[in-house]
C-alpha positions as CSV (number, residue, x, y, z in Angstrom):
1,X,-182.4,123.8,47.8
2,X,-186.2,123.7,47.6
3,X,-187.6,123.8,44.2
4,X,-189.4,127.2,43.7
5,X,-192.1,125.9,41.7
6,X,-193.4,123.9,44.6
7,X,-195.4,125.3,47.4
8,X,-194.4,125.2,50.9
9,X,-196.7,123.6,53.1
10,X,-197.3,126.5,55.9
11,X,-199.6,126.6,58.9
12,X,-200.5,130.0,60.5
13,X,-202.3,130.8,63.6
14,X,-203.6,134.4,63.5
15,X,-205.1,136.7,66.3
16,X,-208.1,138.8,65.8
17,X,-205.8,141.9,65.6
18,X,-204.3,140.2,62.7
19,X,-200.8,139.5,64.3
20,X,-199.2,136.0,63.8
21,X,-199.3,134.0,66.7
22,X,-197.8,130.7,65.9
23,X,-196.4,129.3,62.5
24,X,-195.2,126.2,61.3
25,X,-193.4,126.0,57.9
26,X,-192.9,123.0,56.0
27,X,-189.0,121.9,55.0
28,X,-190.7,120.0,52.1
29,X,-194.2,118.8,50.5
30,X,-195.1,116.2,53.3
31,X,-193.3,118.3,56.3
32,X,-197.1,119.3,58.0
33,X,-197.5,120.1,61.7
34,X,-199.7,117.2,63.7
35,X,-203.3,118.2,64.2
36,X,-202.4,118.0,67.9
37,X,-199.6,120.7,67.5
38,X,-201.9,123.0,66.0
39,X,-204.5,122.4,68.4
40,X,-202.1,123.1,71.3
41,X,-201.1,126.3,69.5
42,X,-204.8,127.5,69.6
43,X,-205.2,126.6,73.3
44,X,-202.2,128.1,74.2
45,X,-203.8,131.7,72.4
46,X,-207.1,131.1,73.8
47,X,-205.5,130.7,77.3
48,X,-203.4,133.9,76.9
49,X,-200.2,132.1,76.8
50,X,-197.6,133.4,74.0
51,X,-196.4,130.9,71.5
52,X,-193.2,131.6,69.5
53,X,-193.7,131.1,65.6
54,X,-191.4,128.2,64.9
């Protein structure tokens, strides 16, 4: 179980209308998405593709 005193790293891509287009929620402090993964999510949003939240 995660320590409730430690923040979990999270990344969100938010559309202009305020809806979450993509998210990545780590399981531990060192669990962060690769830069390429985030860039691909952004490219998908810009191209009109729907990317489900992880």
